[in-house]
N, C-alpha and C positions, 0 to 999 in steps of 0.2 A: 137433470139437464142443466140447471142453473150452475152447478159446480163446474161442469165442462165449459159452459159459456164464459164464466168469469175468467178462468185461466187462459183460455184461448184468445179472448178479447184483449186481455192485458198483454199477451205476447205480441199482438198485432197493433197495439197502441190505440185500440178502439174504446176510448174512455166511456162514451155514452152507453155502449152495450155492456161494458164491464160494470158500470153503475146500476144498470137495469138488473143484472144478475145478482149483484150485491144486495140490492133492495129486496129482491125475492127471497134470497137465502136468509137475510136478517129477519124477515117476517115468518118464514116457514121453519127454519132450522138455524138459529143463531150460532150454536156451537159449531155446526158444520162450516159456517162462514168463517169463523175465526181460525179453525183448523186449516181451511183452504188457503186463507191469506198467509198464514205462517208457512205453509208448504210452498206457495208461489214465490214468496220473497226470497227463500233460500234456493229453490230449484230454478227459477227463471230470472231473478234479478241478481242475487249474490253480490259479488264484488263489483258489479256495475254501479252499485249505489250502497256502500256500507252504512251510511247514515240511515237510509231507509230500512235496512235490515235491523239496525238497532232500535229504531222507532217501532217497527212492527213487533219485535220481540218484547219490548216494553208493554205494548198494548195487549199482549197475550197474558199479562199478569192477572187479568180478571175483570169482571164487570165494574167493581169498585174503582179500580185504577182507570178504566175508560171513562167513568163518570167524572173523575177529576179532569180528564182531558177534553171534556165537552159532551160526553154521552155516546151511546152506541152508534147512531148513524153518523154523527159528526166525525168520529174516529174511522169508522168503516169507509165512508165516502172519501175521506182525505187519503187514507192509505191506498184505496183502490185507484184513485186518480194519480197519485204519485207513482204507483207501480206501473200503470199504463204508460206514463210519460218517461219513465226511467230508462237508463241504459240497461240492457239485459245481458247477463253473463251466465252461460250454462256450463262453465268450466268444471264444476263439481260433478255434474252428471256425466260429462264426457270422460272425465278421469276415472270415475267408478266403473263405467262400461269397459274401459281398457283394462283396468286392474282386475276386473272380474272375469273377462272373457278372452283376453289376448293369449294365444297359444304360447308365445315366447316366455310368458311368466308362469306357466303351469307348474314347473318345478318349485319356484319360489313360493307359490300359493300353498303347495303341499307342505313345504318345509315350515312355513310360518304357522300353519295350522297346529303344529305340534311344538312350537317354540314356547319358552317360558315368557312371563311378562317382561322380565328384564331384557331378554333377547328381542322381543317385539319393540321395546322402547329404543334399543340400539339401532334396529332396522329403521324405525321412524326417523331417528336423528342422523342417519347415515347419508352417504352420497350415492346410495343405490338409485336406480331409475325411479322417477316419481310414481309410476304405477305400483312398484314394489312397496314403497313407503305408504302408499294409499292402502294397500292390502294389509300391511302391519297395523295401520290405524283402524281398519275395519275389524280385525281380530281383537284389538284392544277394546273397541266398542262392544264387541260380542256378537258373534253370528247367531246366537240364540235370540238376541233382541232384534237384529236386522239380518234375517236369514237370506241365503242365496243357494240355489241348487248347485253352484259350482264351488262353494266354499264349505269346508268341513265345519260342523256345528261345534261351537265351544263357547264357554262363558268368557266375558270380557272383564276388564278392570278399568272402569271409567275414571275413577279417582286418579289412578296412575297415569292414564292417558292425558288428562288435562294438566296434571303436574308436569308431564314431559313437554306438552305443547307450550307451557309458560316459559320453558327454557329456550325455545327456538322461535317463538312468535311474539309480537307485541301484546302486552297484557290486555289492552282494550279489545283487540281482535279476538283473543281467546275467550273473553267474557261474552262477546256477542255469539261466538260459536257455541259456547257452553249453554247459554240461555236458549238459543235457537234449537239446539239438539234436545234440550229438556222439553221444550214446548212442541216441537214438530218432528223430531227424529231426523231432520235433514242435515246435510253437510255443507261446508263452505270452504272453497279453495283459497289460495293466496297467490294470485297471478301478479307478475312483476310488470308486464307491459302488454298492451292489447290495442287493436284497432277497432273502430266502431263503424258500422255500416247498416243501412236499411236493406232488408231482403226484398226481392221482387215477390209481391204477393200473387198467388194464383187467382184465377177468375172466381168470383163469388156468386153463389146462387142463394137467393133468399127463399125460405120455406115459410111463407107468411111473414111474421115479424122475426123469425129466427134464421140466422145464417147457417147454411148447410154444414160449414166446417165445425160446428159445435156438436154434431151428431157423430160421435166416434164409436169405437168398439166397446166402450164402457157405458154406453147408453142403449136402452132398448130400441128406440127408433133407428139408431146407428147400426145395430146388429141386424135389424130387419132389412135395412137398405143393403148391407153387405151380402146378406143371404140372397136377396133378389139379384144383385149384381153377379154373384157367383153362378146363378142359374141361367145367366144370359149367354149371348153368342160371342162376346168379346174374346180376343185371343188370350188375354190374361185369365179370364174366367174359365176357358177351356183347359188351360194349363193347370190351374188350381184343382179342377175336378179330376184331371188325369193323374196328378202327382200327390195330392194330399188327401188323407182319409176324411170321410164326410164329416165326422164329428169335430174335426180340427180346422176345417176350412175357414169358417168365419173368423176365428181367433187368429189364424195364420195371416190371412190377408188384412184383417183389421189392425194387427200389430204393426205390419209393414207400413200401412197408411198412417197410423198413429205416430210412428217414429219419423217418417218423412215430414208429416205435418208439424211435428214438434220442433223441427229445425227452421221454421219460418218465423222470423222476428222483425219487429220494428226496433231500430236502434240497438243492433246486436253487437256484443263484444265478442271477439274471436277466441278468447281464452288465454291469450298471452303466452306465458312461459311454459304451459303444460306441454311436456315433450314426450313423444312416443318412443318406443324402443328403436325405431328407425331414425331417430333424431329429427323427425318432422313435428311441427306443432300439432297438438291434439286440438283441432278446431271442429267447427260444424262440418267441414269438408272431409276431415280425416277420421272422425269418430265413428265407431260402429253404429254401424247404423241400426121480452118479459115485461114490458111496461116501464115507464119512467120512474125515477126515485120520487118519493112523496114530496110535494112542493113545499110543505111546511118545514122541511129540513133544510138548513143552510149548508152549502158546500164550502169548506175552507179553501182558500187559494193554495193549490198544491205547489206553487213556486215559493 
């Protein structure tokens, strides 16, 4: 549950809750904390704060590197606070959703699956729509390493991919992407312009000391709550029972809630130049859709 809480609290700018979760994870499962922070900074912050992405990637180098930077809690609390207060950019996630699922690019996905490495690099460097170039990048990474049910399975060529990226992107950005992918497997887009806004947050219900929004389909209490909701008399529950096989109902409804909830951000960046096949920006509107930290630890100023 702490893994869910830290990511969702960071998305909402709820620094104290995020620090609570970080403290719990550091005590119970340190490696899970560092993997989660690496995932969050690429998935939820991204180009909203490239410096923070670089700092987090450096912190993933290991415990010895973090000791030089001040120790486990000093680094974890600083990064958690910075992420919570940072501008958030989900451009990479939106782009991958379109590249993977949009029906307009079905033929290109099939063609790229059987292309040579040289042909994939030419597609990556071309003026094709951005989702096509994203698909080429995905195949160069290797769908055996990052699989998708909609993409044919094939081995990638990461060395050739990053060599090609160095020809079209600033070297510093490529190094951040390379290190981040090595540590977390996440992607980073290159937006050219974007607007920033705070989302309207839905009503919050506290379950003791835990906010209800951290109980999602990937937590046991969340799945139990979804199962109870589906068994109720609400119109949506009746529709799910009528249309969806019983074994799939919790996952079906939980995934919808998870995706909708995942679009709620504090200081959200709209994704800038990521353009769909229809010529509209790929934004949040158009994309498919625990206790306090130990007091003896000091919290560096995240500013």
